[in-house]
MIDOSE-1310 file (N, C-alpha, C; in nm, 2 decimals, decimal comma, always signed):
residues 77
mrff	-2,66/+8,88/-5,89/-2,70/+8,80/-5,80/-2,58/+8,69/-5,83; -2,49/+8,70/-5,71/-2,39/+8,59/-5,70/-2,43/+8,51/-5,60; -2,36/+8,39/-5,61/-2,38/+8,26/-5,48/-2,22/+8,25/-5,47; -2,20/+8,24/-5,33/-2,07/+8,19/-5,30/-2,13/+8,13/-5,12
nlss	-2,00/+8,05/-5,10/-2,02/+7,98/-4,97/-1,88/+8,03/-4,94; -1,86/+8,15/-4,86/-1,70/+8,24/-4,85/-1,65/+8,15/-4,78; -1,67/+8,03/-4,70/-1,62/+7,97/-4,59/-1,49/+7,86/-4,67; -1,58/+7,81/-4,81/-1,48/+7,71/-4,92/-1,44/+7,77/-5,00
vrik	-1,46/+7,92/-5,02/-1,41/+7,97/-5,15/-1,31/+8,05/-5,11; -1,20/+8,03/-5,20/-1,09/+8,12/-5,19/-1,10/+8,22/-5,30; -1,13/+8,38/-5,24/-1,10/+8,50/-5,38/-0,98/+8,54/-5,36; -0,92/+8,55/-5,41/-0,76/+8,59/-5,39/-0,71/+8,73/-5,41
eiap	-0,76/+8,78/-5,50/-0,76/+8,93/-5,58/-0,81/+9,02/-5,46; -0,78/+9,15/-5,48/-0,84/+9,20/-5,34/-0,95/+9,26/-5,39; -0,99/+9,31/-5,55/-1,14/+9,36/-5,60/-1,14/+9,30/-5,72; -1,17/+9,15/-5,70/-1,24/+9,07/-5,85/-1,34/+9,08/-5,90
rigd	-1,34/+9,10/-6,01/-1,50/+9,18/-6,08/-1,54/+9,01/-6,09; -1,65/+8,98/-6,05/-1,71/+8,83/-6,04/-1,89/+8,90/-6,09; -1,87/+8,86/-6,26/-2,01/+8,90/-6,30/-2,14/+8,87/-6,20; -2,26/+8,89/-6,29/-2,38/+8,88/-6,24/-2,42/+8,78/-6,25
gcvv	-2,46/+8,71/-6,12/-2,54/+8,56/-6,15/-2,43/+8,48/-6,19; -2,28/+8,47/-6,13/-2,18/+8,37/-6,15/-2,20/+8,26/-6,01; -2,19/+8,16/-6,03/-2,19/+8,06/-5,92/-2,00/+7,99/-5,89; -2,01/+8,05/-5,80/-1,86/+7,97/-5,78/-1,91/+7,87/-5,66
ryna	-1,84/+7,74/-5,71/-1,90/+7,65/-5,60/-1,77/+7,56/-5,51; -1,81/+7,49/-5,44/-1,73/+7,48/-5,27/-1,57/+7,46/-5,29; -1,53/+7,48/-5,27/-1,34/+7,48/-5,25/-1,27/+7,52/-5,40; -1,37/+7,62/-5,48/-1,29/+7,68/-5,58/-1,19/+7,81/-5,55
vvdg	-1,10/+7,80/-5,64/-1,03/+7,95/-5,61/-1,01/+8,00/-5,70; -1,05/+8,14/-5,71/-1,06/+8,24/-5,81/-0,94/+8,34/-5,76; -0,82/+8,35/-5,86/-0,68/+8,41/-5,88/-0,65/+8,49/-5,94; -0,70/+8,62/-5,91/-0,63/+8,75/-6,05/-0,71/+8,71/-6,16
chlp	-0,83/+8,68/-6,17/-0,90/+8,67/-6,29/-1,04/+8,75/-6,26; -1,13/+8,78/-6,39/-1,28/+8,88/-6,39/-1,30/+8,76/-6,42; -1,45/+8,72/-6,38/-1,51/+8,63/-6,43/-1,71/+8,70/-6,50; -1,68/+8,68/-6,63/-1,79/+8,73/-6,69/-1,92/+8,71/-6,61
pgfy	-2,05/+8,76/-6,64/-2,16/+8,74/-6,63/-2,22/+8,57/-6,65; -2,28/+8,51/-6,49/-2,36/+8,39/-6,56/-2,24/+8,31/-6,53; -2,13/+8,27/-6,55/-2,00/+8,20/-6,50/-2,03/+8,12/-6,39; -1,99/+8,03/-6,43/-1,99/+7,89/-6,31/-1,87/+7,83/-6,30
vpst	-1,85/+7,82/-6,17/-1,74/+7,74/-6,14/-1,72/+7,67/-6,04; -1,70/+7,55/-6,15/-1,70/+7,35/-6,01/-1,63/+7,43/-5,95; -1,68/+7,27/-5,83/-1,59/+7,29/-5,73/-1,44/+7,21/-5,71; -1,35/+7,30/-5,67/-1,21/+7,25/-5,64/-1,13/+7,28/-5,78
lrig	-1,19/+7,35/-5,86/-1,11/+7,42/-5,98/-1,06/+7,57/-5,90; -0,93/+7,58/-6,00/-0,84/+7,68/-5,94/-0,84/+7,76/-6,09; -0,87/+7,86/-6,08/-0,89/+7,96/-6,20/-0,79/+8,06/-6,18; -0,69/+8,15/-6,32/-0,55/+8,18/-6,24/-0,62/+8,28/-6,37
pqtd	-0,48/+8,35/-6,39/-0,51/+8,47/-6,51/-0,43/+8,42/-6,62; -0,40/+8,28/-6,61/-0,38/+8,22/-6,72/-0,49/+8,15/-6,81; -0,65/+8,11/-6,71/-0,70/+8,01/-6,73/-0,79/+8,06/-6,85; -0,83/+8,01/-6,92/-0,91/+8,03/-7,07/-1,03/+7,96/-7,07
ldal	-1,10/+8,02/-6,97/-1,18/+8,02/-6,93/-1,31/+8,01/-7,06; -1,30/+8,03/-7,16/-1,35/+7,95/-7,32/-1,28/+7,77/-7,32; -1,22/+7,74/-7,27/-1,22/+7,60/-7,27/-1,24/+7,51/-7,18; -1,31/+7,59/-7,10/-1,43/+7,53/-6,99/-1,56/+7,49/-7,03
pdva	-1,62/+7,39/-6,97/-1,76/+7,35/-7,05/-1,82/+7,46/-7,00; -1,91/+7,43/-7,05/-2,05/+7,47/-7,04/-2,14/+7,44/-6,91; -2,14/+7,45/-6,83/-2,23/+7,34/-6,74/-2,36/+7,36/-6,74; -2,40/+7,50/-6,81/-2,59/+7,55/-6,77/-2,62/+7,47/-6,89
rtnn	-2,55/+7,47/-6,98/-2,60/+7,41/-7,12/-2,61/+7,29/-7,10; -2,50/+7,20/-7,04/-2,50/+7,04/-7,06/-2,61/+7,00/-6,98; -2,65/+7,10/-6,88/-2,75/+7,04/-6,75/-2,87/+7,06/-6,82; -2,92/+7,17/-6,93/-3,04/+7,15/-6,97/-3,06/+7,06/-7,09
elvq	-2,92/+7,01/-7,13/-2,95/+6,93/-7,26/-2,96/+6,79/-7,14; -2,92/+6,77/-7,07/-2,94/+6,62/-6,99/-3,08/+6,64/-6,97; -3,10/+6,75/-6,93/-3,24/+6,73/-6,85/-3,34/+6,71/-6,98; -3,32/+6,75/-7,09/-3,45/+6,77/-7,21/-3,40/+6,60/-7,24
gykk	-3,32/+6,53/-7,27/-3,30/+6,40/-7,24/-3,39/+6,29/-7,17; -3,40/+6,33/-7,04/-3,47/+6,31/-6,94/-3,56/+6,31/-6,97; -3,67/+6,42/-7,04/-3,77/+6,44/-7,04/-3,84/+6,36/-7,14; -3,72/+6,32/-7,30/-3,77/+6,27/-7,37/-3,78/+6,10/-7,36
lqne	-3,69/+6,06/-7,23/-3,69/+5,91/-7,19/-3,83/+5,92/-7,10; -3,88/+5,98/-7,01/-3,97/+5,99/-6,95/-4,07/+5,97/-7,07; -4,10/+6,03/-7,16/-4,25/+6,04/-7,24/-4,23/+5,90/-7,35; -4,12/+5,83/-7,32/-4,11/+5,72/-7,40/-4,18/+5,61/-7,36
f	-4,21/+5,63/-7,17/-4,28/+5,47/-7,14/-4,41/+5,52/-7,09
């Protein structure tokens, strides 16, 4: 399953490989590269052939850690 809003996302390569579970947010550009399964592209980010995908933050892990922190705070009150 892939999530796109094609009116606001520009996929420039003719047949890009977008892995299952990828999310490409609004105004993002995927230009000439392939995204691995489960990859998240934040809004307004441009990803090209020279982009180091490993250097981008792992948004899913960060969000899960944030939720765990909120749950700990909730349990304290």
